[in-house]
MARSE-112042 format. One record per residue: z, x, y of N, C-alpha, C in turn; residue in three letters. Coordinates in steps of 0.05 Angstrom, whole numbers, plus 5000, padded with zeros to 4 digits. Example, Ala and Ser with C-alpha at 12.3 -4.5 7.8 and 13.67 -1.06 7.14 Angstrom:
<nodes>
515652644886515652464910515652644934ALA;514252574955514352734979515752585001SER;
</nodes>
This chain:
<nodes>
289363542175287563702194288263602220MET;289063312222288963232250292063342262ARG;294063372247296363482257295863792267ARG;294263932251293764212259292664192286HIS;290464052291288864062316290864002337VAL;292663812335294463732356296463972363VAL;297064082341298864332344297664532359GLN;294964602354293364792368293164742396THR;292464462403292464412431295164442447LEU;297364372433299664392443300064722454LEU;299564872435300065192439298565272465VAL;295665152466294165212488295265142516GLY;296264912515297664782538300064942545LEU;301565022525304265172530303565472543LEU;301365572532300665832542299865802573LEU;298465622578297865562607300265532622GLY;302165342616304565282630306165562632PHE;306665702611308165932614306966142630GLN;304266172630302866352650303566282679SER;303766022684303965942714306965972717ALA;308765982699311566042706312965802720GLY;311365552715312265322729314165132712GLY;314365132690316264952671318365122660TRP;320665042657322665152639322265022613ALA;321065162597320065022568322065102547GLN;322564882531324064932505322665092484PRO;319765122492317965312471317165582486PHE;316665762473315866012479313266042470GLU;311766242485309066342476309566512450ILE;307766482428308366632404308766902410PRO;310667032396311167332393309967422368ARG;308167622371306567742347307668052345ILE;309068062324310068342319307968592322GLU;305868542308304068712305302568772329ALA;302268532345300768592374302968732390ALA;305768672389307668842402307569112400GLU;307069202373307369482366304269582377THR;302169482376300169592384299669612417GLU;301269422429301169412456303069652466PHE;305369722450306769942458305370202453ALA;303970242431302470482428300170502450GLN;298870292455297170302478298170382506ALA;300570302510301970352534302570682533LEU;303370782512304071052507301471212514GLN;299171132504296671282510296271272539ALA;296371042551295871052579297571222595PHE;300271202587302271412602301871712598GLU;300871782575299872062575297072142581ARG;295671922596293472002606290971962591GLY;291171872565289071832546287971552553ASP;286271522576285471262583283871122565TYR;281971262553279871132537281171042509GLY;283071172497284171082475286070832483LEU;287170852507288870662518287270352520ALA;284670412533283370152537282670022509TYR;281770222489280970092464283169942450ARG;285470062453287969942439288669682455GLN;288669672479288969432496286969212487PHE;284669292485282669102478283369012450ARG;284169142430284969042405287168852405ARG;289368892422291568732427290268452438VAL;287968482449287168212460285168092442ILE;283768182428281568112408282168042382ASP;284268212374284868172345287067972337ALA;287967822358290267652351289867382367TYR;291167182362290866922379292466972401PRO;292566822422294266872447296866882439PRO;298667092451301267152449302367262472HIS;304767372473306367432495305067662510ARG;303467842497302468072508299768072518ARG;298367822513295767792520294867872548THR;295867712566294867762593296068042605THR;297968142595298968402603296768612593ALA;295868572569293968752556291568702575ALA;290768512585288268482600288568652628TRP;291068642639291368782665291569082657ILE;292669142636292869422630290069562623MET;288469402611285869492600284269552631ALA;284669372646283269392674284269672686ALA;286769702685287969982695286870202684LYS;286470172658285370402643282470472653ALA;281070282653278370282662278370382688LEU;280070322705279870432734280770752733TYR;282570812717283071082715280771242706ARG;279171132687276871262677274471272698MET;274771142720272771102739270570922734GLY;270870742714269170542709269670282728GLU;268870312752269670152773268069872772TYR;265569922762263769662758264969472736ALA;265769622716267169482694269769352699HIS;271169482712273569362725273169102736VAL;271169092756270568852772270268612752ILE;267968672735267168442718269568362699THR;271268562690273268542673275468342686TRP;276168392711278068222727276867992732VAL;274567962742273267702746273767512722GLU;273067622696273867462673276367372669ALA;278267572675280967492671281767242690PHE;281367292717281767092736280766832728VAL;278366812720277366572711278466442687SER;279466642666280566522644283466432645ARG;284966622664287766542669288466472697TYR;287466272706287566222736290566222747PRO;292566142728295466102736296766342729THR;295866542719297566792707299066912732SER;301567012723302867142743301767382748ARG;299667472736298367722744295867722762TYR;295667482769293167392788293167602810GLN;295767592825295567782848294868092843ARG;296168202820295568452810292568512803GLU;291268282794288568292785286668322808ALA;287468142830285868142856285868422868THR;288668582871288768812882287169012870GLN;286769002838285769192825282369142831LEU;281368912831278468852837278368982868ARG;279668952887279069042911278969342910SER;280969492898280869782893278769862879LEU;277669722861275269822845272869792863ALA;272869562879270169542898270169742919GLU;272669852928272470042949271870332940VAL;272570382911271670642900269170612892ALA;268270392888265070382877263470442901LEU;264070292923262570352948262770662958ARG;265170762951265571062960263771212941ARG;263871142916262271302897259171282904ARG;258271052911255471022918254571152944GLN;256571192961255971332989255871632980GLN;257871722962257972012957255472072935GLN;254171902927252071952909249472032931ALA;249771892953247571962973248372202993ARG;250972212999252172403018251672693012LEU;250672793037250973133035252873203050ILE;254173423038256573563053255873823063THR;255673863089255274103106257374233111LEU;257874483101259874673105259674813129GLY;261874843148261675013174263675203170ILE;262975493172264275713163264375893190LEU;266275843207266375993233269276093243LEU;269476303257272276403263273676223285PRO;276476223283277676033307279876223318LEU;279476533316281276683331280676633361ASP;282576723378282076693407279476783419ALA;278777023409276377133422273876963413GLU;273676893389271376733380271476433383ASN;273476313387273676053390271675933408ALA;271276023431269275883451266175883437PRO;265776123424262976143410262675923390LEU;265075923374265075723347264775443360THR;266275363383266275123395263375053402GLN;261975213417259175163424257675133402ALA;257675303378255875273356256574963344LEU;258974923340259974683327258474413347VAL;258674433372257774223388254574173379ASP;253374393377250374353372250274243344GLY;251874333322251574233296252173943294ILE;254373893311255473573312252973393323ARG;251673483344249573333356247073313336LEU;246873503321244573523303245173323279ALA;247473333265248473163247248472863256VAL;249472803282249372533290246672433292GLU;244672603304241872533306240672473277ALA;241272633259240172603232240972343218HIS;243972293220244972033210243871793222ASN;243471803248242271563262239271523254ALA;237871733245235071693237234771653208GLU;236771743192236171753162238571653150SER;238871383150241371243136241271303107LEU;238871363094238871383067240271663059ALA;240371863075241272113069243572233088VAL;245972053087248172123107249372393103PRO;249872533120251272783122253872793133VAL;255872943121258572973133259073253137ARG;260573343156261473583161263973633152MET;264173903140267173993134267474283145VAL;269774343162269974593172272074763159PHE;271775023157273575193151273375453167ARG;276075563177276375773191275476043176ASP;273576183187272376413175274276683174ALA;275976643191277776873193276477103209GLY;277477353205276477603220275877803200THR;276077773176275278003156273977863131ASP;273078063116271777953092273277843070SER;275577913067277277753048277677463057VAL;278477413083278777133091276276993092GLN;273977113100271476923098270576853068VAL;271477063052270476983024272076753011GLN;275076783020276776593011276076273025ALA;275376313048274676053060272175923049ALA;270176073044267675973033268375863004LEU;270076002988270575882963272075612964ARG;273675612983275175342988273175132994SER;270875183012268875003020267574912992LEU;266775082975265575032953266874902932ILE;269274992926270974912902272574642908ASP;273674622934274974382940273574172958GLU;271974212972269974042984267573982976GLN;266474152955264174122941261474102963GLN;261474312981259674292999256774342986VAL;254974243000252174292988250374513000ASP;251174563026250174793040252274903060LEU;251775103073253975243091252175363114VAL;253175343139252375473163254675673170ILE;254075903174256076113184255776353165GLY;257276553170259176623194257676703217PRO;259076783238257876893261256577183258LEU;258077363249257277633253256077753226TYR;254777963228253578073204255678193183SER;257878313189259778403169260978163157GLU;261577943169262777733156260577603141GLN;258177563149256077443135254977603106ALA;255277853110254977993083257077933064ARG;259477913069261477813052261177563041ALA;260377343061260177073050257477073035ALA;255477253041253277203022253677302994ALA;255477442987256377502963257177262945GLU;258977102958259876862944258176642943VAL;256276612963254176412964252476492943ALA;251676712943249276792918250576752889GLU;253076822888254376772862254376452853GLN;254876302874255476022866252975882870ARG;250775962881248275832882248175652904GLY;249775692926250075522948248375602972VAL;246475462984244975553007246975613030VAL;246675843042248175913065246176033084LEU;246475963112244676053133246376163152ILE;245976393159247676583183245976513205ALA;247276393226246176313251245076563270PRO;246876773269246677003291246477263274LEU;247377293252247077613242244377713241ALA;244177953249241778103251241478353229THR;243578383212243378643196242078493171ASP;239978663167237978523143239378563117GLU;241578703114242978713089244078463080ALA;244678283099245878033095244377843075VAL;241877853075240177673058238177843042SER;238178083045236378253028236878252995LYS;234978172981235278142951236677912942GLY;237177712961238477462954236577232953ARG;237277012941235576792942236776562955ARG;239276532959240376302972241276352999PHE;241176643010242376663034240176713053VAL;240176603079237876613101239476693125PHE;237776833142238376893168236876753188GLN;237676593206235876453225235576623248ALA;237076803252236677013274234777273262ASN;232377293275230677513261232677773261PRO;232277943243233578203244231978383263THR;233378623263232278813283229578953275LEU;229778943246226979063237224678833241ALA;225578593234223378363240222578403266VAL;224278413289223278393314221278603320ARG;222078843308220279083314217379053299GLY;217478943279215078873263213478673274ARG;215078453283213178213297212078303323LEU;213278483336212378563364209778723357MET;210078883338207779053329205178903321ALA;205678693308203678503303202278373326ARG;203978293342202878163368201578393382MET;202278643384200978823400198278853385ALA;197878913360195679003347193878733345VAL;194878513336193078283328192478083352TYR;194878083370194877873389193878003416GLY;194478243422193578383450191278573444LEU;190678613418187978813413188579083421ARG;191679173420191979433428191779653403LEU;190779853406190080033386191280333389ASP;192880373410194080593412196880543428SER;198980553416201780493427203780723427ILE;204880793447207280993447209580833443GLY;211780973433214380843428216081023438VAL;218180913455220581043465223280863463VAL;225281003457227780823451230181063458ALA;232480923464234981093469236481193443GLN;236581483442238081583420240381493420ARG;241581443394244481373389245081063395GLY;242680923401243180643402241880493381ASN;243680433359242380323335240580123333PRO;241279913356239479683356236779753367THR;236779933389234080003398232480153378ALA;234180353367232580533346231380373325GLU;232980153313231880043289229379893296ARG;229279763321226879633327224479803332MET;224880063343222880263348221880363323ALA;223680383302222980463277220980303262GLU;221480063264220379833250217679763263ALA;217379793289214879763308213179963300PHE;213780233298212180453291211080433266ARG;212980383245211880353217209780133215ALA;210379913226208479693226205879733239GLU;206279873265203579903278201880113262ALA;202780313248201480483234200080333208LEU;201580163197200580023176198279853183ARG;198479743206196079543214193679723224LEU;193979993225191680153236191480223265GLY;193580193278193980283304195080593305ALA;194180713328195180993331197480983349VAL;199881163339202481193356202281483364VAL;201281553387201281823394203681963402PRO;205781783406208681953409210581713401PHE;212881833395215081673384217481863398TYR;218981783415220781933431223481773437LYS;225581933428228081823432229581993453LEU;230181823476231681973500234281983494LEU;235382233498238382273494240082173515ALA;239182163539240982093562239781843576GLU;241681673584240681433603239081513627ALA;239881743638238281853662235481903657GLN;234681983632232182063625230281843631ALA;231381573629229281363632227881383663TRP;229281473681228081533708226281723710GLY;226181943690223782123688222382073661GLN;221881793654220681753632217781913627LEU;216181923647213582063649213882343644VAL;215982473657216282743649217082803621GLN;218882643611219882683585217482683562HIS;215982483570213482423551211282643555ILE;210882703580208482853587206182663597GLY;205182713619203282543631200782543617ARG;200082773606197382753591197882623563ASP;200082663552200882513526201282203531THR;202282143551202581853559199781703565LEU;197781863575195581763583193681703555ALA;194681783534193081743508193981493499GLN;196081373508196781063498195980843517ALA;194780663505194380403520196480253524ARG;198380273508200980123516203380273505ALA;205780183517208480343514210280113503LEU;211480163481213679993467216280123478TYR;217979963491220580033500222679843494LEU;223979843469225679673460228579763476PRO;229779573487232379643499234979463488LEU;237179583492239479423482241779523495ALA;243979323500246179403513246579323542GLY;249079313553249279233579247979333603GLY;246879583600245379733619242379723614ASN;241779533597238679513594237179453620ALA;237879263639236279193661236079443679PRO;238279643678237979843696235980043683VAL;236180073656234180273645230780183646LEU;230979883646228179763649227079853678ALA;228879803695227479873726226880163728ARG;228880333715228180633715225880713703ALA;225380603683222880643668220180563684ALA;220280313694218180243709217780403735LEU;219680453747219580633772218380883767SER;218980993741217581293733214981243729SER;213881023720210980983715209780933739LEU;211080803757210080723785209381013799ASP;211281203796210681443811208381643798ARG;207781583770205781693758203181623765SER;202781363774200081253775198881163748GLY;200081213723198781103705200180803699LEU;198280633683199080353683198380263656ALA;199980393635199780313607201280003608PRO;200179853587201479563585204079633570ARG;206379493582208879553574209779303553VAL;210879383533211879193511214879223508LEU;216179023503219079033501220378843482GLY;222778803483224278593469225778433486ASN;227478273473228578053493230478143518ALA;230978393513232778503533231178503562ALA;228578503558227078533586226878253597TRP;227978053586227877783602229677773624ARG;231477983628233278003651231678153674GLU;229578223673228078363693227378183717MET;228378323737228378173765226078223781ARG;224678433775222678543792219878413782ALA;219278183785217078063773214578193782ALA;214078243806211678363814211078643803LEU;213678793803213379083789212379023759GLN;213778883747213078823716210478713715ALA;209078573731206678463728204578663731SER;205278923745203379133744202479233717ARG;204379203701203879323674203679093651TYR;203178823660203078623644205478613623LEU;207678673632209978693615210078443597LEU;210178513569209978303549212578383530THR;213878173526216278203505216677983489PHE;217778033465218577833446221277723453SER;222077463447224277323454224877143436ASN;227377163423228576983405229776693412ASP;229576663439230876413449229376363476PHE;228876093477227476013505227575713504TYR;228575573525228675283531226775193554VAL;225275023548223574923571225174693580ASP;226674643602227974433606226374213620THR;223574243621222073993630221473823606SER;221673913582221373773557223273533557ARG;222273283550223773013550225773053528ALA;225373183505227173213484229573403495GLU;229273603509231173763522233273603539VAL;231973443557233073283573234873083563GLN;233972963539235972783524238072913513ASP;237573173500239573343491241873413508PHE;241173473533243273533553244873293558ILE;243873073558245372833564247172783541GLN;246372813518247872753494250072973493ARG;249673203504251773443501253873383523TYR;252973283547254973243565256572983557GLN;255272793543256972563531258872623515ALA;259172873503261572943489263873043509LEU;263273013532265673113552265573353562GLY;262973473554262673783563261473773594ARG;262473983606261274033635259174203634MET;257274173653254874383655253074333634GLY;251274563632248874553614249474693585GLN;248474583565249074723541248374993540PRO;249675183528249175473526247275523504ASP;246375763497244875883478246075793450ARG;248375823447249675773419249475463413LEU;249875293434249574983427246674913418VAL;244675033432241875003423241375153395TYR;242675353390242275493365243675313342THR;246075223344247275053326245374803322GLY;244474673343242974443336240374483322TYR;238874693331236174753320236374823293ASP;238374983284238975103259239374873238VAL;241174663247242174463233240074253229THR;238474203249236074023250233874143228ARG;233374393231231374503213232474453184PHE;235174533177236374523150235674213140LEU;237074053154236973753145233873603147LEU;231973763159229473653155228473703125ALA;229473913110228473973085230073803065GLN;231373603074232673433053232173143056LEU;230173073040229172793041231572593025SER;232772733004235272572990236672802974ASP;238672712964240472922948239073092927ARG;237272912916235673122894234273362903SER;233473352934232173592944233973822947ALA;236773782940238674012942237874212920LEU;236974122894236174302874234474492882ALA;232774482897230774632905230974742935GLU;233174652949233174752979232074992984LEU;233275202972232775472978229375522979ALA;227975382957225375382958224175242981ASP;224975012988223974853011224275023037ARG;226675163040226875333062224875533064ILE;224675673043222175863046219475773048ARG;219075533042216275433044216075233067ARG;217875183081217874993106215975103127ALA;214674923137212874983159213975093183PRO;212775203202213575273227215475063242PHE;217675103251219074913263219675003292TYR;218974803311219574883340221974703350GLN;224074863352226374723360226674693392GLY;229174623402229574603434229974853444LEU;230675073431230975323438230175553418GLY;230275473397229875673369227375603355VAL;225575813350223575753332224575833302ARG;223475713282224175783256221975773236ILE;221575983223219575963203220076253182HIS;221076163159221776353139219476473126PHE;216876373128214676453118214976603090ASP;216176463070216676553044218776723037GLY;220376833057222776993058225376903064GLY;227177053070229877013075230577023107GLN;228877133120229577173148227577043164VAL;228276913188226876783206224476953216ASN;222176893215220077053223218676973251GLN;220176783268218876633291220076723314ALA;218376803335219076903360217776783379LEU;218676763405216976713428215776953441TYR;213776943458212877173469212077113499TYR;213077283516213177253546211577473559HIS;210277423581208877643597209577573629ARG;209577803641209377773672206577813679TYR;205877623698203077673707203077523737ARG;201977653758201777553785204577463796ASP;206577653787209177583800210877343785GLY;209577253764211077023748211377103721ARG;213776963711214077033680212876753667LEU;211576823647209776583633210276623599GLU;210376373588210176383561207476473548LEU;207176673533204876743526203976583500LEU;205776593481205276493452208076373443ARG;
</nodes>
């Protein structure tokens, strides 16, 4: 027994010396043929990518035999198999045990490198577990690149503000060029979803592209919010697609509600430009909603020629016009300010003074005193009060990006839409019900855009302005 104990101690010492590679020994660490065979089998499993089997076999090479020539190599290969399986925490503890047990092994450096790689991977995984990926899907062609840059500036500032405020829910941005047609935009969105695993998407710019992207987003169950599209077909009948810009129909309906409920008007005539789809759609929606709310619409007139606005009263009929307490005149297009002035001038000559209602095109009205005679009131989808401290701070942050001048509408829109979206995400678990959270979210007052989906897919929030005493004022 005494001789056996001494021999065992000698083998242990020889193992340590051989691991250190320090002595030229006349003795070698034992070679165990069964262990050699199992090590080779484990190595084959590793090389063909069966890392689970490889790990189990390397463990057997270690555990089933006394120390032998392949023991330390099996330890390192077991650690590599664990790493390939993504078991980073296990790699760290396994390597620490190896370093402690074999402090002079020639594999020490490799073990240390493995531990460092596992620690980095583990930190990355922990970050990814909290990280939210925001996809940005906008066009980069020469015509649209400036618009995209403005929106991205706003989105970037919103993400930076969010990350500074909420370290628990960091957000990263991933951009894809939406291209200029439906095929390109759908391919780009699939790339964002499949390759980048985005959690939500902002874009594209226009209604046609947004309709195409909406098909993919709805199929994949990924929330997509279109910042500018006004075609109601983009989000109609969908669960995961939202429109931050009120559609034309929504604009008409909301102005009707303001007229009936807010201004207590019960008789409203409607006039729009024939052949102008934007103006006609708002006019139709206004009339339908006003009637639904119990108001009288004594006339609905589509003017065939632009010149007819200068003879507005004659085309309606003075007696017919006198039946209306208000007149809804939705305008659209580059000549909207000219048509607005012509319509008011026609009313001036008639001596009648119905209240005039309009849409955002009336914000370009320059004749404030003339507009005040009719208490001109219009809905508006964008308004910035530069006296607000938050706005002043935003302007400074925008200029810190190296941008000259003031942020434009698209910069504010990108910022407000992104801030609204990220406000619905307290942590990653909230992504599972993000669409419902957006629909249920309370009214959001942004820097330039108001957002309230009010249970639906389209933003239902607008500003309302009026001219009074020669001044334009925010009514609501």
